[in-house]
Structures are given as structure tokens and as C-alpha cells.
C-alpha positions in Angstrom: -53.4 342.1 136.3 -56.9 342.1 134.9 -59.9 341.0 136.6 -61.4 338.0 134.6 -58.1 337.6 132.2 -54.8 336.7 132.9 -51.7 338.0 135.2 -50.8 341.1 133.4 -53.7 341.3 131.0 -56.2 344.1 131.4 -60.1 344.2 130.9 -61.6 347.1 129.1 -65.1 347.5 128.7 -67.2 349.5 126.6 -70.4 350.8 127.0 -73.1 352.3 125.0 -76.4 351.6 122.6 -74.5 349.5 120.4 -76.0 346.9 118.1 -79.6 348.2 117.9 -79.6 349.3 114.5 -78.1 352.7 114.7 -75.1 353.1 112.8 -73.7 356.0 114.0 -73.6 354.9 117.7 -71.8 351.2 116.1 -69.4 353.2 114.4 -68.3 355.0 117.2 -67.5 351.5 118.8 -65.7 350.4 115.7 -63.7 353.6 116.1 -62.9 352.5 119.4 -62.3 349.3 119.2 -59.6 349.8 116.4 -57.8 352.0 118.7 -57.9 350.0 121.7 -56.6 347.0 119.3 -53.6 348.8 118.0 -53.1 350.3 121.5 -53.6 347.5 123.7 -53.5 344.1 121.5 -53.0 342.6 125.3 -56.1 344.0 126.9 -59.4 341.7 126.9 -62.4 344.0 125.0 -65.9 343.0 126.4 -69.1 345.2 125.5 -72.3 346.3 127.5 -75.0 347.1 125.2 -78.8 346.3 124.4 -77.7 343.7 122.0 -75.0 341.7 122.6 -75.6 338.9 119.9 -75.5 341.6 117.2 -72.6 343.1 118.8 -70.9 339.5 118.9 -71.6 338.8 115.8 -70.2 341.9 113.8 -67.3 343.0 116.2 -66.1 339.4 117.7 -66.3 341.4 121.2 -67.6 339.2 123.6 -70.8 341.2 124.9 -73.2 341.6 127.9 -76.9 343.0 128.0 -76.9 346.5 129.9 -80.2 345.4 131.1 -81.4 342.3 133.4 -83.2 339.7 131.5 -85.7 339.1 134.2 -86.9 336.1 136.1 -87.1 332.9 133.9 -89.9 331.3 135.8 -93.3 332.1 136.1 -93.5 332.0 139.7 -90.6 334.2 140.4 -92.4 336.7 138.1 -95.5 336.4 139.9 -93.8 337.3 143.1 -91.5 339.9 141.9 -95.0 341.7 140.4 -96.5 341.2 144.3 -93.7 343.4 145.9 -93.8 345.8 143.0 -91.1 345.2 140.8 -88.5 345.2 144.2 -86.7 341.8 143.5 -86.1 342.8 139.8 -84.7 346.0 140.5 -82.4 344.3 143.3 -81.4 341.5 140.8 -80.4 344.0 138.4 -78.1 346.3 140.9 -76.4 343.0 142.0 -75.8 342.0 138.0 -74.3 345.4 137.4 -72.2 345.3 140.5 -70.1 342.0 139.7 -69.8 343.4 135.8 -68.8 346.6 136.6 -66.2 344.7 138.7 -65.0 342.8 136.0 -63.8 345.4 134.3 -60.2 347.6 135.1 -61.6 350.4 132.6 -64.9 351.1 131.1 -65.5 353.4 128.5 -68.0 355.4 127.0 -66.7 355.7 123.6 -68.5 358.6 121.6 -71.8 358.7 120.8 -74.2 361.5 122.2 -75.1 359.1 125.4 -75.8 362.4 127.6 -78.8 363.6 126.5 -82.8 362.1 126.9 -83.7 361.9 123.2 -87.0 359.1 123.2 -86.4 358.6 126.8 -87.6 359.4 130.5 -85.5 359.1 133.0 -86.4 355.5 134.0 -84.4 354.7 130.4 -81.1 355.7 129.4 -80.4 358.0 132.3 -81.3 355.5 135.2 -79.5 353.1 133.5 -76.2 355.5 133.2 -76.6 355.6 136.4 -76.7 352.1 138.0 -74.0 351.1 136.0 -71.4 354.2 136.7 -72.3 354.1 139.9 -71.8 349.9 140.5 -68.2 350.7 138.6 -67.2 353.6 141.0 -68.4 351.1 144.1 -66.3 348.7 142.6 -63.2 351.0 141.9 -63.6 350.4 138.1 -61.9 353.1 135.9 -64.1 355.4 134.1 -63.8 357.0 130.7 -66.3 359.4 128.5 -64.5 359.9 124.9 -65.6 362.8 122.4 -69.3 362.3 123.8 -71.9 364.3 122.9 -74.2 366.1 125.9 -77.6 367.6 125.6 -80.5 368.6 125.3 -81.1 366.7 128.7 -84.7 368.3 129.7 -86.5 366.5 132.4 -85.0 367.5 135.6 -84.3 364.2 137.3 -82.6 362.9 133.9 -79.8 365.5 134.4 -79.4 364.3 138.0 -79.1 361.5 136.9 -76.5 361.7 133.9 -74.9 364.4 136.1 -74.3 362.1 138.7 -73.1 359.3 136.4 -70.5 361.9 134.2 -69.4 362.6 137.8 -67.3 359.7 138.5 -65.2 359.5 135.5 -61.6 360.2 135.9 -61.6 361.3 132.0 -64.1 362.7 130.0 -64.1 365.0 126.9 -66.7 366.3 124.4 -67.3 366.2 120.8 -67.9 370.0 120.7 -67.8 373.2 122.6 -71.8 373.1 122.6 -71.9 370.0 124.7 -69.1 370.9 127.4 -71.0 374.3 127.7 -74.6 372.5 128.2 -72.8 370.3 131.4 -71.6 373.8 132.3 -75.0 375.3 132.3 -76.9 372.5 134.4 -74.0 372.9 137.2 -71.7 370.2 136.0 -68.2 371.1 136.6 -66.7 370.9 133.0 -64.2 373.6 132.5 -61.3 371.4 132.2 -62.9 368.9 130.3 -61.0 369.1 126.7 -63.0 368.9 123.6 -62.4 366.8 120.4 -63.8 365.6 117.7 -66.8 362.9 117.1 -64.9 359.8 116.9 -66.5 358.5 113.9 -64.2 360.8 111.9 -61.2 358.2 112.4 -63.1 355.7 110.3 -61.3 355.2 106.7 -63.5 356.1 104.0 -64.3 354.2 100.8 -61.7 354.1 98.1 -64.4 356.1 95.6 -65.1 358.6 98.5 -62.4 361.8 97.4 -64.1 364.7 97.6 -65.5 366.1 94.2 -63.3 368.3 92.0 -65.1 368.0 88.7 -66.0 371.5 87.4 -70.1 372.1 88.0 -71.2 375.7 88.5 -74.8 375.4 88.6 -77.5 373.4 89.2 -79.2 370.8 86.7 -81.2 372.6 84.1 -81.1 374.7 80.8 -78.5 371.5 79.4 -76.2 371.4 82.6 -75.6 367.8 84.0 -78.0 366.7 86.6 -76.5 366.0 90.2 -76.8 363.4 92.7 -78.6 364.9 96.0 -78.7 362.8 99.2 -81.3 363.4 101.3 -81.8 361.5 104.8 -85.4 360.3 105.8 -85.7 359.7 109.6 -88.3 358.4 112.0 -88.7 361.7 113.8 -92.0 362.0 115.8 -90.8 364.7 118.2 -88.1 365.1 121.2 -89.9 362.1 123.5 -91.9 360.9 120.9 -95.1 362.2 122.6 -98.5 360.2 121.8 -100.5 363.2 121.5 -98.2 365.2 119.1 -95.8 362.6 117.9 -97.7 361.3 114.6 -98.7 365.1 113.5 -94.6 365.9 113.5 -94.3 362.8 111.5 -96.8 363.6 109.5 -95.7 367.3 108.8 -92.1 366.2 108.6 -92.5 363.8 105.9 -94.7 365.7 104.0 -92.1 368.6 103.8 -89.4 366.0 102.6 -91.8 364.7 100.1 -92.0 368.0 98.4 -88.1 368.7 98.8 -87.2 365.1 96.9 -90.2 366.1 94.0 -88.6 369.5 93.9 -85.5 368.1 93.3 -86.6 365.3 90.7 -88.7 368.3 89.1 -85.4 369.9 88.7 -83.4 367.0 86.9 -81.4 365.9 89.8 -81.2 362.2 91.2 -81.9 361.7 94.6 -80.4 358.7 96.9 -82.4 358.6 100.2 -80.1 357.7 103.0 -80.9 356.4 106.6 -79.0 355.8 109.8 -81.1 353.8 111.7 -82.9 350.8 111.2 -86.2 352.3 112.1 -85.9 354.7 109.6 -86.6 352.0 107.0 -90.4 353.1 108.2 -90.2 356.5 107.4 -88.5 355.4 103.8 -91.5 353.3 103.0 -93.9 356.2 104.1 -92.3 359.1 102.0 -92.1 356.5 99.0 -95.9 355.9 99.4 -96.7 359.7 99.6 -94.8 360.4 96.5 -96.6 357.7 94.6 -99.9 359.4 95.6 -98.8 362.1 93.7 -97.9 360.7 90.7 -94.9 358.5 89.3 -91.7 360.0 91.1 -89.0 360.2 88.4 -87.9 358.1 85.5 -86.4 354.6 86.9 -83.1 355.2 88.3 -83.7 358.7 89.5 -84.7 357.8 93.0 -82.8 354.9 94.9 -83.4 354.1 98.4 -81.5 351.1 99.4 -80.9 349.8 103.3 -78.0 350.7 105.0 -76.8 348.6 107.6 -73.2 350.7 108.9 -71.6 353.7 108.6 -69.3 352.2 105.9 -72.4 351.2 103.5 -74.0 354.5 104.6 -70.6 356.2 103.2 -70.3 354.3 100.1 -73.6 355.6 99.4 -72.8 359.2 100.2 -69.5 358.5 98.0 -72.0 358.4 95.0 -73.5 361.6 95.6 -72.8 365.7 95.2 -74.7 367.5 97.9 -76.4 366.0 100.9 -79.3 366.9 103.0 -79.4 364.8 106.5 -80.8 365.1 110.0 -79.3 362.2 111.9 -75.7 363.7 113.4 -73.8 360.6 111.9 -75.2 360.6 108.3 -74.4 364.5 108.6 -70.7 363.5 109.9 -70.3 360.7 107.1 -71.1 363.3 104.8 -68.4 366.0 105.7 -65.9 363.2 106.3 -66.5 362.5 102.5 -65.9 366.2 101.8 -69.9 366.7 100.4 -71.5 370.5 101.1 -74.5 369.8 103.3 -77.8 371.0 104.7 -78.6 370.0 108.4 -82.3 369.3 109.3 -81.6 368.8 112.7 -83.8 368.2 116.0 -80.8 369.5 118.7 -77.9 372.0 118.4 -75.3 369.6 117.8 -75.8 369.3 114.0 -75.4 373.1 114.0 -72.7 373.0 115.9 -70.6 370.5 113.4 -71.6 372.4 110.2 -70.8 376.0 112.1 -67.0 374.4 112.6 -66.7 373.2 108.9 -68.2 377.2 107.5 -71.7 376.1 106.9 -73.4 377.6 109.2 -76.0 379.3 107.1 -77.2 375.9 105.8 -79.0 374.6 109.2 -82.6 374.5 109.8 -84.7 372.8 112.9 -86.9 369.9 111.6 -90.1 370.8 113.4 -90.0 374.2 111.6 -88.5 373.4 108.5 -89.1 375.4 105.6 -88.8 373.9 102.3 -88.5 377.1 100.4 -85.6 377.8 102.2 -84.6 374.2 101.6 -84.3 374.6 98.5 -82.5 377.9 98.4 -80.1 376.5 100.7 -79.1 373.8 98.1 -79.3 375.7 95.1 -76.6 377.5 97.2 -74.5 374.9 97.9 -74.6 373.5 94.4 -73.5 376.9 93.4 -70.4 377.2 95.5 -69.9 373.2 96.4 -66.2 372.9 95.0 -65.2 375.8 97.2 -67.1 374.7 100.1 -65.5 371.1 99.6 -62.1 372.4 100.2 -63.0 374.2 103.3 -64.3 370.9 104.5 -61.7 369.1 103.7 -59.0 371.6 105.7 -61.4 370.9 108.4 -61.3 367.3 108.4 -57.5 367.0 108.1 -57.3 369.1 111.5 -59.9 367.0 113.0 -57.9 363.9 112.1 -54.7 365.4 113.7 -56.6 366.3 116.9 -58.1 362.5 117.1 -54.3 361.9 117.1 -53.2 363.8 119.9 -56.1 362.0 122.2 -55.2 358.9 120.7 -51.8 359.4 122.1 -53.2 361.1 125.1 -55.2 358.0 125.9 -52.4 355.3 125.1 -51.0 356.7 128.1 -53.5 356.7 130.3 -54.6 353.1 129.7 -54.0 350.7 133.1 -51.4 348.4 132.8 -47.8 347.9 130.8 -46.4 350.7 128.2 -48.8 350.7 125.1 -47.9 349.8 121.5 -46.8 352.6 119.6 -50.4 353.3 117.6 -49.2 353.0 114.0 -51.8 354.8 112.2 -48.9 356.8 110.0 -47.0 360.1 110.6 -49.8 361.5 112.7 -50.4 359.0 115.3 -46.8 358.4 115.6 -45.8 362.0 116.0 -48.9 362.7 118.6 -47.5 359.3 120.4 -44.2 360.4 120.7 -44.3 364.2 121.4 -47.6 364.8 122.5 -47.1 366.2 126.5 -49.9 366.3 129.5 -50.3 369.8 130.7 -48.2 369.9 134.4 -51.1 371.2 136.0 -53.8 368.5 134.9 -53.6 364.7 133.6 -55.7 365.2 130.5 -55.4 368.1 127.6 -57.9 370.8 127.8 -56.7 372.0 124.1 -60.1 373.2 122.3 -60.6 372.8 118.4 -62.0 376.0 117.2 -63.4 376.9 113.3 
């Protein structure tokens, strides 16, 4: 019986940084919602996120904020301030305790939830700890599904996130680096399975098929120009350090501007890609830098359009031939569409994904970006892009099979009545019918390797 639903109905909660403008996070939520609606159409779904109104409007799921909104009255705020915030803390815990007890199962669907990028211990690490301790106290089951983990650089953040993850009855990671990171900080992840990022389950646009037309070299000397997708991110360091953040951002943006100018001067078209609402400011700054050096290109050869979802991002990537990206889910979308990709990453998750795709030679770190090397990497991708696209497509098909396997496993583990057949095609149906649970452990421990 669901805790806030009718007899026989279960209530499933989804927790994460959804609705706040990050298309990768929202894509992970969408993939999990699609699975739950197929596997348990009778379940009541509720989302706990920073922007509940946006999630309700877009996904049609009843939602609550993960943070307590605070006292409404001025007098109460003054008392709270006088007592050093103690009433606010107590009220926040009581609210979380109440909401966590209203669901039978609380799921973190994908995302890089176990890192401290852009936050200190008092941010997401503390919020995650509060929610999942309350879930444990309320005997609410907890799943972490295909999550990313690390880096967690602050010791207090590590303790809080390890404590939150430790209460889960099911954990899977989206790559071996995440699982190994957790083991490296003293967390027992040895028997947790590894499955691909769940955003690989999202449908591609009809025009998104891998490129097959014969192009053997870069533009120039009468050869046809290509369209290069270039991801731009509002990056100012791991923690956005006020002392160094502006310098990091300016250096990064200047290098991207030099690279874009080189692409245009080489005769290519450039499509600017983003993955978060915050990146629009970086796009504006990039255009300003390019304009300061003179006309960037004739009309139509440099395009920058807003992106509100992974579907919109994939439609844009479908019109490219090669992609250079920084945000993890920009890389995911490019690879899902079979586009040879260079990663300019700020964490090892990008490197791990590219290595699984056979693209380990096409990675750089964002804070030590070498523009000359980037030009050489793109030139090599263009020269060998057809063979690389085939390898990427084969790996993506393997990912789909592995994710169908995880779906079948999770469908069996859902609380309550027997799940409906997933109906996601032959792979999903076969996995649903035939994937056995290992005798010595309730979860699959199969790992995927490049």
C-alpha cells in the first residue's frame, strides 16, 4: 500500500537537481520517469527538486522543493536570526522527515549526484544527507541508479555523501571510475553494479542517424566544409573560487574563441552548444570576444541557439559532423548520435566515457586546455570520423542492451504488485523475461567494459 495513495498503490519519489536549467539532469529524470511509467503504471510519482513548479509544468509530476522555503512572517524570521538559525534547521528536518515518509521508494536517477562541484559541505552534501537519513528513519527504500561519483574534495562533504549513499538498498554507477572513487574514499562499493548513464535510453531525433557520407579530410582545397559543434560552459573552477574564478573563466573563454576563429578561418561552420541555462552568459561573452577581433564569419556559418532540453540539444547536434564539448551530457548526446567527439572536461567522468568509446586520445582538461592540440585532435577526428562513428554506434547499442538489463532487474525489485512487461522492444522484453538475479546477491554485478 502506498503511503499517501490508495490501497494497493505504491508511491515512488525521485530526488535530484531537476528543473533548474541543467538539461543533463532533466534528461536523467525523463529517462527514469519513462521506465517507471512502463514498469509500474499504477504507481504514484512525486519529485523532490529545487524547482518543483518547472518540473510539474514540463513532466506532469507532482513535485516538492528539496529545501524548506523559510518562515513567512517577519517576526518569525527575527526570532530565527536571534537563535542563530536553530528554528529554521529544526523546521527543515521536520519537513524532510514528513515528506520522506510519504513515499515507499526514493530514487536518485542518474546525474553526478555524488560530487561537490560548485558546492561546499553545507550545500548538496548536507541536503543529500538530511534527505536520505530521514528516508532511512522512515523505512523508505532508497535506490541510486547509474549515478556518477567524484571528485568530492572536501572531507566533510565526503563524510556526508558516504553516509547518504550507505543507506541505499540498490546502488549502481555509470562508470568504473565512479565506483572506484567511492572505494578509494573508504566506501564499500565492491558489489555495486556498473551500468551506463541512463540518458543513453532517451530517443534520438529522426534526423539524428550517424553520418555515413564520404568525407575524407577537412575543409579547404575545394573539399566540402563540415559543421563542428562547440560546447561552451560558464566554467570558473571546481568551486567557483572568487579569487581565481574570473581568471580561469577568462582564460578558458579566450582559448575557445581562438579555436572557434580557427574553425571559421578553415572554412568550417560552427554551431555553439550549451547544456545549462547558466551557459547563455558564456555564449554572449564568446560572441563579444569574437566580435572584438572582427567579423566572425559570413551569415550562417556561426550559429548559437538556446537549448532547453536534451532533446533540443540532440536536434542541434544532429546537424553537426564533429563535436567538441565540456558538459558531460553534451558528450553523452554527441556520442548517442554517433558523432566523433573531443572532450574538454573538468572531471574524469568525460575521460572514462570517451575511453569506453575508443576515443581516449581525444580528451583534455579544461584548466590546461591546449588550443594547438585541440586543433590537431579535431583534424584527426575529421580524417577518421566514419570509422570512429561506427565504433561509437556499436558501443551505444551495447549500452542499450545493458540498460535494458538494468531495467528488467529494477522492475523485479519495485515494491508491491508484479510489474508490467516493459514493452521497450526485443531487448527490453528479453531482459525482462530472462535476466536472472545472481544467487549470492540481490543485484546484478555484471560490469561493462570497453
